[in-house]
N, C-alpha and C positions, 0 to 999 in steps of 0.2 A: 547510586543506582544499583539495582540488582537485575539479573537476567534469568530467564527460564532456560536458556540454552544458547549454544553457539554452533554454527556451521562453519568449519574452518576454511573451506574453499567453495566458492560458487562462480560459475562461468556465465550465469544467466540473470542474476539479480541486479547487476549494475551494468548498464549499457557500455560495451567496449572496455570493460575492466574486469580483472580478477579480484574478487572480493571475499572477505569474511562477513558472515551475517550474524547479528545478535538479535535475540528474540526477547522482547519485554513482556512481562506478565500482565494479564488483565485487559479488558476491553469494555467499552460502554455499549456496544452493539451485540446482538445475538443472531448472527446470520446462520440460518439452518444449514447452509452449504459450507460453513467454515471448516477448514482442515486443521487449524491450530486450536481447536476448541478446548483441549485439555488445559492449555495455559491461559485460556480466556475465562472459563467457568470457575475453576477451582485450582489456581496455581499452587503447586506443592513444592516444598524444598526437596532436594538441595538446590538453592539458587546459586547462580554464579555472581559473586560480588564484583563490584566495579574494578577494584585493584587487580583481582585475578583475571578479569576479562582483558584489561589493558596489558597485562603480562603476556597472555596468550597472543594478543594481536601483535605486540612487539616481536614475539618469537616467530611470527609468520611473515615478517616484513620482506624477507627475501623471495617469498612466493606471491604475496598479495600487496596491492597498492591502494586498496580501498576498503571501506567498511560500510555495510548496510545495516541500519537500525530499523527493525520491523517489529511485528507483534503477533497477536495482541494489538494494542494501540499505544505507540510510544509517547504521544503527546498527552496522554493521561498523567504522565509523571512530570511533576514540576521541575525535577532536577535534570531532565534530559538536555536542555540547552547547555548547561555547564559540562555535561559529559561530551557532547558533540564538540564543544570548544577544545576539550582535551585531545580529542581525536585529531582535530585540525592542527593543534600545536605539535602533535607527534608526526605530522606530515602525511596523514591519510587523506585521500579523497573521501567524502562523506555523502551517502545517499540516505534519505529519510522516507519511509513509507508511512502514510497516514490515511485515516478515513475522513479527516477534515472537521471533526467536531470540537476541536480545541484550538481555534485560530489564534488566540492570544499567546499560547505556548508556542505554536508554530512560528509566529513572528519573531519570538525570541531565539528560535532555532536557526532561522534562515541565514544569519550572518556566517554560520559555520557549515552550511550545507552546499554541496556542489550540484546535487540533483535531487529533486523531490518527486515522489509518485503519489498521486491522490486517487483513491478508489472511488469511482462513480458507479455504484453498485446496481442502480436501477433508476427508474423515473422517480421523481420526488414523492408522488402519491403512494408508492409502494414501500417507502422507507419505514413506515409504521410496522410493516411485517418483519423488519430487521431489529425492532426495538427502539427506534428513534421517535421521540415525541414531537420533535420540532427540527426543521432543517435549516433554520436561519444561520447557525454557526457554520454549517457545511457550505452554504452559499457564500458566506464571508470568506472562507478559505479559498474557494474558487477564484474570487476576485483578487485576493492577495497574491496568488500565484500568477494569474493572468497579467497583473499589472506590475509584478516584481521583476527582479533581475536574475533570479535563480532559474537555471534550466529545469524543466519539469515535464511530466507527462500526466494526463488523466488516463485512467485505465479501467476497463470493464471486463470482468470475468463473465462470460456469456452463459448464465445459468438458465436453462429452460424454465419458464414460469415466472422468472424475475426479469429477464431481458427478452422481450418479444418485439415483433415488428412495430407495433404501435408505441412502444416505449422509446424507440430510437429518436423520433422527432422531439419528444419531450426532453430527453437527455441532451439532445443537440442544442435546444434553446438555452438550457442551463449553462452549457460550456461554450457557447458561441464565441468565436474569436480566439479559441485556444490554439496554441502552437502545435501540440502533439496529442493524439488520442490513440490509445492502444486497445485492441480487442484480444482477449486471452481465452483460450479454450477451457471449459470446465472439465475437470477430471474427477469422476465419481469415486473417491477413495474413502478415507475414514472421516466422515462428516459429522457435525453436531447432531443433525436430524438424520437418523439412520436410513430413512426412506430415500435420501439423496445419494446413498451409496449405490443404488440401482437405477438412478436416473440416467437416461440415455442422453449423451451430449448432442448438440447440434452437429450435423455434418459441416465440413469446411465451407461448402458453397453457401450455406445459410449465413454463416458469419461474414463471408465476403459480401453478401447482400447487405448486411447491417453496415459494413464499412462503407459501401457505396452510398448508402443513405446518409451517413454521418459526414461525408466529404463536403457537403454544402455548408457545414457549420465550423469546421476546423481546418487548419493549414495542412497538417500531415497526419496520415493514418498508418499505424503499425499493426500488423497481424501476427499473432503468436498462436498459431493453430497447428 
């Protein structure tokens, strides 16, 4: 494994844990609102090699008890299950972030994962605007998580134009029966499509309305606004 970077300490990426975060290079999608677009479009060295990453994590053990592997898209990398196993063997709790388009790799990862977060970016019809030609694998991932034993959340960053009132029921039908669904505020920072840098986020009350509409489909709603 190689990584595009590491965040040594995070208080927000792993629920109820202090974690280090590793970023994998590359992604199959091209979300215009992506903040990590540099490691998605054209990942450039120097990369952090696996051995060096593990040494950094070992040195942080007195401060952190968990590791988040995010991206980019981690499950693009066939070697990620073996890396997650090494993290578990070293005593770390492991969280995996994914967009859900590589369910077969995800299944290999889950024995070594304590918490999984799946991005539900918009309604299925709009996924073509993110570069997805087909959503079959994404739907397979939803079922794997819903029927599995690993703790998980489905989460949506509420980007105006991609998440609108009419999208919520469509998204709800896709995730119906899920344990946890989180809505996250969109922050217009350094995005792939520069026009999104000036896009005005929804006010909190709009996101609260989305959450109310989603309650009929899922057990628990989390708001991160």
